[in-house]
Structure formats: C-alpha cells, structure tokens
C-alpha positions as CSV (number, residue, x, y, z in Angstrom):
1,M,121.3,117.7,136.9
2,K,118.1,115.4,136.6
3,R,116.9,116.8,133.5
4,S,120.3,115.9,131.9
5,L,120.0,112.3,133.4
6,L,116.5,111.9,132.1
7,V,117.8,113.1,128.3
8,A,120.7,110.5,128.7
9,L,118.2,107.8,129.5
10,L,115.9,108.6,126.8
11,L,119.0,108.7,124.3
12,L,120.2,105.1,125.5
13,L,117.1,103.8,124.5
14,A,116.4,105.1,121.2
15,P,116.9,103.6,118.2
16,L,119.7,104.4,115.7
17,P,119.7,108.3,115.3
18,F,118.5,110.2,112.1
19,A,120.8,110.1,109.2
20,R,121.2,113.6,110.1
21,A,119.5,115.8,112.9
22,D,119.1,118.9,114.8
23,E,121.5,119.3,117.9
24,V,120.4,121.1,121.2
25,V,123.2,121.2,123.3
26,L,122.7,121.7,127.2
27,K,124.7,123.5,129.4
28,G,125.6,120.8,131.5
29,G,127.6,119.3,127.9
30,T,124.6,116.9,126.8
31,K,123.8,116.7,123.2
32,V,120.2,115.9,122.3
33,Q,120.0,115.0,118.5
34,G,116.3,114.9,116.5
35,V,114.0,117.3,115.0
36,V,113.6,120.6,116.9
37,L,109.6,121.2,116.5
38,H,109.9,124.2,118.8
39,E,112.2,126.9,120.0
40,G,110.9,129.2,122.2
41,P,111.5,131.8,125.3
42,R,110.3,129.2,127.7
43,Q,111.3,126.0,126.3
44,V,112.8,123.9,123.5
45,R,110.9,120.8,121.9
46,V,112.6,118.2,120.6
47,L,111.1,115.0,118.8
48,L,113.6,112.1,119.3
49,P,115.0,109.4,117.2
50,A,112.3,107.1,119.2
51,G,109.2,108.4,118.4
52,D,109.2,110.7,121.8
53,T,108.7,114.4,122.4
54,L,111.1,116.0,125.0
55,A,110.5,119.4,126.3
56,I,113.6,121.3,127.6
57,G,113.6,124.3,129.7
58,R,115.2,127.1,127.9
59,A,117.6,128.0,131.1
60,D,119.2,124.5,130.7
61,V,120.1,125.0,126.8
62,A,123.3,126.4,125.8
63,R,122.5,126.5,122.3
64,V,120.6,125.1,119.2
65,E,122.3,124.1,116.0
66,Q,120.0,123.4,113.1
67,D,120.8,120.6,110.5
68,A,121.3,123.0,107.7
69,Q,120.2,120.1,105.2
70,E,116.7,119.6,106.5
71,P,114.3,119.9,104.0
72,G,112.8,123.4,103.3
73,P,109.5,124.7,103.0
74,G,107.7,123.3,99.9
75,E,110.4,120.7,99.7
76,F,109.3,117.1,99.7
77,T,111.7,114.9,97.7
78,R,115.3,115.5,96.3
79,Y,117.7,113.3,94.8
80,V,121.2,113.3,96.3
81,A,124.1,112.1,93.5
82,P,126.6,109.7,94.9
83,D,129.8,110.5,95.2
84,D,132.7,108.4,97.4
85,K,129.2,107.5,99.3
86,S,126.1,106.3,98.3
87,G,123.4,108.3,97.4
88,G,120.0,108.3,96.1
89,L,116.1,109.6,96.3
90,D,115.2,111.1,99.5
91,V,111.5,111.7,100.6
92,A,110.7,114.3,103.4
93,I,108.7,113.5,106.8
94,T,107.4,117.0,107.9
95,Y,106.0,117.9,111.3
96,Y,103.0,120.6,111.9
97,V,101.8,121.8,115.2
98,H,98.7,123.7,116.3
99,P,99.5,127.3,118.4
100,K,96.6,126.5,120.1
101,G,97.1,122.7,120.9
102,G,95.8,119.8,119.2
103,P,97.6,116.6,117.6
104,R,100.6,117.0,116.3
105,V,100.3,116.1,112.1
106,D,103.3,114.6,110.2
107,L,103.0,114.1,106.6
108,V,105.1,111.3,105.8
109,G,106.2,110.6,102.1
110,A,105.0,107.4,100.5
111,V,107.2,105.6,97.4
112,H,105.4,102.8,95.5
113,I,108.6,101.0,95.0
114,A,111.7,101.4,97.4
115,D,114.4,99.9,99.4
116,A,113.1,97.3,102.0
117,S,114.7,99.7,104.7
118,F,112.9,102.5,104.1
119,Y,109.8,100.3,104.3
120,R,110.8,99.2,107.8
121,S,111.6,102.9,108.9
122,V,107.8,104.1,107.8
123,Q,106.5,101.4,109.5
124,K,107.7,102.2,112.9
125,M,106.8,105.5,112.6
126,L,103.4,104.7,111.3
127,E,103.1,102.1,114.3
128,D,104.3,105.0,116.9
129,A,101.6,107.3,115.6
130,G,98.4,107.6,117.1
131,T,96.5,107.7,113.9
132,V,97.6,107.1,110.6
133,L,95.4,108.2,107.3
134,Y,96.3,106.4,104.6
135,E,95.7,106.8,100.6
136,G,94.5,103.8,98.0
137,V,91.8,104.2,95.9
138,K,89.6,100.9,96.9
139,P,86.1,99.8,96.9
140,E,83.8,101.3,99.6
141,G,83.7,98.6,102.7
142,T,87.1,97.2,101.7
143,S,89.0,96.4,105.3
144,N,92.5,97.2,106.2
145,A,93.3,93.5,105.9
146,E,92.0,93.0,102.5
147,F,93.7,96.1,101.1
148,D,97.0,94.9,102.3
149,R,96.2,91.3,100.3
150,G,95.6,93.1,97.3
151,P,93.0,92.0,94.7
152,P,91.7,88.1,95.1
153,A,93.1,85.7,92.6
154,D,90.3,85.7,90.5
155,R,89.9,89.5,89.7
156,P,93.2,90.6,88.0
157,K,95.7,93.5,89.0
158,S,95.4,97.0,87.5
159,P,97.9,97.8,85.0
160,V,99.5,100.6,87.3
161,R,100.2,98.2,89.7
162,Q,101.4,95.4,87.8
163,L,103.7,97.8,85.9
164,Q,104.6,99.0,89.6
165,E,105.6,95.1,90.9
166,K,107.8,94.5,87.7
167,M,109.7,97.7,88.2
168,A,110.4,96.9,92.0
169,R,111.9,93.1,90.8
170,W,113.7,94.9,88.0
171,L,115.2,97.3,90.1
172,G,115.7,95.1,93.2
173,L,113.4,97.6,95.4
174,D,109.9,96.5,97.3
175,F,106.3,97.0,96.4
176,Q,105.1,99.5,98.6
177,L,101.7,97.2,99.5
178,E,104.0,94.7,100.0
179,G,106.6,96.7,102.3
180,I,103.7,98.2,104.3
181,T,101.2,96.3,106.7
182,Y,98.1,98.2,106.7
183,R,96.1,95.9,108.9
184,R,96.2,98.1,112.0
185,P,93.4,99.4,114.1
186,H,95.0,103.1,113.9
187,F,94.8,102.9,110.1
188,V,92.3,104.7,108.5
189,H,91.6,105.1,104.7
190,A,91.4,108.4,103.8
191,D,90.9,108.1,99.8
192,I,88.0,108.3,97.5
193,T,86.3,105.1,96.7
194,T,85.9,103.6,93.3
195,E,82.2,103.9,94.0
196,S,82.4,107.6,94.8
197,L,84.3,107.9,91.2
198,D,81.0,106.5,89.7
199,D,79.0,109.2,91.8
200,A,81.3,112.1,91.0
201,D,80.1,114.8,88.7
202,K,80.1,115.5,84.9
203,E,83.6,117.0,84.8
204,T,85.6,114.4,87.0
205,R,83.8,111.8,85.2
206,E,85.0,113.0,81.9
207,G,88.9,113.5,83.4
208,V,88.6,110.0,84.7
209,E,87.4,108.5,81.3
210,E,89.8,110.3,79.5
211,A,92.8,109.2,81.6
212,S,92.0,105.8,81.5
213,R,92.1,106.1,77.6
214,S,94.9,107.9,76.8
215,G,96.6,108.9,80.5
216,I,98.4,107.2,83.0
217,F,96.3,103.8,83.0
218,A,96.5,103.9,79.5
219,Q,100.0,104.2,79.7
220,A,100.8,101.6,82.0
221,R,98.6,99.0,80.0
222,F,100.5,99.6,76.9
223,M,103.6,99.3,78.9
224,S,102.8,96.2,80.8
225,G,101.6,94.7,77.4
226,L,105.3,95.6,76.1
227,L,107.2,94.7,79.3
228,K,105.7,90.9,79.9
229,L,106.8,90.4,75.8
230,A,110.4,91.8,76.8
231,G,110.4,90.5,80.0
232,P,113.0,87.8,79.5
233,L,115.2,90.4,77.8
234,I,114.7,92.7,80.4
235,D,115.6,89.9,83.3
236,L,119.0,89.6,81.4
237,L,119.5,93.6,81.3
238,L,118.7,94.8,84.5
239,G,118.2,91.4,87.1
240,R,115.2,89.7,88.9
241,G,115.0,91.0,92.6
242,K,118.5,91.2,94.1
243,S,120.2,89.7,91.4
244,A,121.4,92.6,89.5
245,G,121.8,92.8,85.8
246,P,124.6,94.9,83.8
247,L,122.2,98.1,83.2
248,R,120.3,97.9,86.7
249,S,122.4,100.8,88.4
250,G,122.4,103.1,85.6
251,L,118.1,103.0,85.0
252,K,117.9,103.1,88.9
253,R,120.4,106.3,89.2
254,S,118.5,108.1,86.0
255,M,115.0,107.3,87.6
256,A,115.8,108.2,91.3
257,E,117.5,111.6,90.1
258,M,113.9,112.4,87.6
259,L,111.5,111.7,90.6
260,G,113.8,113.6,93.3
261,S,114.0,116.6,90.6
262,E,110.9,117.1,89.0
263,D,107.8,118.5,90.7
264,M,105.3,115.7,90.4
265,E,102.6,117.7,91.2
266,D,103.5,120.4,88.5
267,R,103.7,117.3,86.1
268,I,100.2,116.1,86.6
269,R,98.7,119.5,86.6
270,R,100.7,120.2,83.3
271,M,98.6,116.8,81.8
272,D,95.1,118.2,81.9
273,A,93.3,119.9,84.6
274,K,90.3,117.4,84.9
275,R,92.7,114.7,85.8
276,A,94.4,116.9,88.2
277,K,91.1,117.5,89.9
278,W,90.4,113.7,90.7
279,I,94.3,112.7,91.0
280,L,95.0,115.2,93.1
281,D,92.4,117.7,94.8
282,D,89.6,115.5,95.0
283,R,91.9,113.1,96.8
284,N,93.6,115.6,99.0
285,A,90.3,116.9,100.0
286,V,88.9,113.5,101.2
287,A,92.7,112.9,103.2
288,I,91.8,117.1,104.9
289,Q,88.0,116.1,105.6
290,R,89.3,112.5,107.5
291,L,92.0,114.4,109.5
292,V,89.5,117.0,110.7
293,E,87.2,113.8,111.6
294,Q,89.7,112.5,113.9
295,I,90.9,115.8,115.6
296,E,87.1,116.4,116.1
297,K,86.8,113.2,117.5
298,Q,90.3,113.8,119.5
299,A,92.0,110.9,118.4
300,K,95.4,110.0,119.7
301,G,98.1,111.6,118.4
302,P,100.2,112.4,116.4
303,I,98.4,112.1,113.1
304,A,100.5,110.9,110.2
305,I,99.1,111.2,106.6
306,F,100.5,108.5,104.6
307,Y,100.7,110.0,100.9
308,G,102.5,110.1,97.5
309,A,105.3,113.0,97.7
310,A,102.9,115.0,94.5
311,H,100.1,115.4,97.2
312,M,102.2,117.1,99.7
313,P,102.2,120.6,98.7
314,G,98.1,120.5,98.7
315,L,98.0,118.7,101.7
316,E,100.7,121.1,103.4
317,K,98.7,124.4,101.9
318,A,95.6,123.0,103.8
319,L,97.0,122.4,106.9
320,L,98.7,126.1,106.9
321,E,95.9,128.2,104.8
322,D,92.7,126.8,106.4
323,M,93.6,124.6,109.6
324,G,96.1,127.1,111.1
325,Y,98.6,124.8,111.5
326,E,102.5,125.7,111.4
327,R,105.4,123.8,109.9
328,A,107.7,122.6,113.0
329,G,110.5,121.2,111.3
330,A,111.5,118.3,108.8
331,R,113.8,115.6,108.2
332,W,115.0,113.3,105.1
333,I,114.7,109.8,105.0
334,R,116.7,107.9,102.3
335,A,114.0,105.8,100.1
336,W,116.2,104.5,97.0
337,A,119.8,104.0,97.9
338,V,122.0,104.3,94.6
339,E,125.9,103.8,94.5
340,P,128.4,105.4,92.8
C-alpha cells in the first residue's frame, strides 16, 4: 500500500520518538506514533516527531490509541515523582487548530532554568515553526541578537536574571537565555516593552512600582544580595555546574515538585491584582495581538507562542473563546530530570 510505504519512510527519517505518544495503527499493520491533531470520519491527522503533519484516510486506519497520560485541558505543568526511573518537572506543548483553516498555533511552555536537553528539544521545535512569538520585557527596538546577548557590560543585569543564573549554576541546570538562540528571522518579540510601562495607565504603573518595592523584584534583590554573601557556602552544599554538592538533589526535587504542582497563575493573582494585570494580562494581550497580526499577514505556520507556564491558561482562553480555535492535542516534555 503506497500510503503505508510513505508512512514508513517518514518514520525512518524522523528523529527519536516522543517520550510518550498517540498511536495510529493502519489496517496493514503499520504503526504511526505522534500527536493526533484531528480524528474525523474522513481522515486522521498526526503530528510526527520530525514536525511534519501526516493526513491518513480513515479507511486505512484500524484504530487510534490516545496516550492516556497526555496533558489534559488546562494542564501545562506537572511533577512526576521518581521511582525506579528518573522523574522530574514536565511542561506541556499544546496544539490548536481552527475549524475554518489557517495556521496551527502551538503553546510551547518556557522554563527559565532547565536541563540542556530540554532547550535542545525546544530549539528544534522553534526552528521548525513558521513563526515564533516569544516573551521578554525589553527596550523597544532591541534586536533578537541583542536580546540574545543580554545587557551590555556597562549595564548591570536585573536582580531576577542574576538570581535565575545563580540557581541554574547551583542546580546543574542551564539558563533559558543561554540555552535558546533567539537571533532568528522568524522570531518575533511578543511582549511589552520597558517604554510601554512608562506610558501605562496609572493603575498599572502603581502595580509595577509596588512590585519593585515589595514584590518579586524586591525579593529577588534581597535574595541576590544574601546569596552573594553566602555564595561560597552554597557552592559547597549545592555545587557548581555539573559538580553536584550533597544537598543539590533534594533541593532540585523539592523545587520541581513545587513548580509542577502549584497553579502559578493563581499564585501570581493572589499576590495583588495590580501586579497580576501587568505581569499576566497586559503581556498576554500583547502576545495575542502579535498572533492576530501574523495571521492577518498570512504568516507561514505553525505559529509557536513561547511563553512561561503561568501565562498559558490566559493564552489558551483567548485562543478558544476569542479566536475560535480548538484544542487539538498535547504532549509532555521533560524540563528537569530528578533522580530517585
């Protein structure tokens, strides 16, 4: 059967399969693994590990077996407790299609510190996308390459970035801005700019100012100062880079469990409504606006939105309720591996 030969060839050319996947079994016995994006009376569409989408006539399909552990609606992070095998922190890659056609939209979960293997897998997905909309508050006009390189030597890094870089080093992880290459022509900034905060309404400015005094930025400044003083001791306890200290595995496991089990969006909203507005709502609105612009320009798809997990519920809501998209499947990808 020609279709079965085509499927077999695509599978041979594909990279390593997903850790878990849906499976479509053809009547000839061939098995196709990937993410089922659509299962209808006429055809079944499968996203293959290589990134290609394969349409299979329903008459050729014997059965479709959905991955029982794939992310459910509204699930964007999870913690898998290690048993005899490694567990860890997983983030979801979720796919959306529009019933009237147009580009597929992929919500790709971002983690600011993660295993190098996670960033390699995500980079491959982003390279295969037609357009990538990415997060990052930065000055207007900053190029992708400048964003990649970070602030110049004569300008200090933000306390949040300093803290993230330290935690990555102590936990043996990589930092996102070092693990992901942004200097790509199909990468489009889809976040607020520092200038827009200056021009924001009074309520938003008050929220930003309050956050800088007593919120996450103040906490990051305090922690950075404290960790700088305690750095040599922490190096002994946690290690540096790939050289692990005696307390690393326990802290890494505890943080993975916290990040995978907590509702991060709810946690931010419970801090303060003003902060939640600019941390989540204002930035989500910019991302969706950039998405609409790309669709109107008939940008090449799929369009990946590469944003943090706390933003995903709001982005998904906009896709489903405001833009008419439908959820078409999802899969987990391991961000932190945690040993038993």
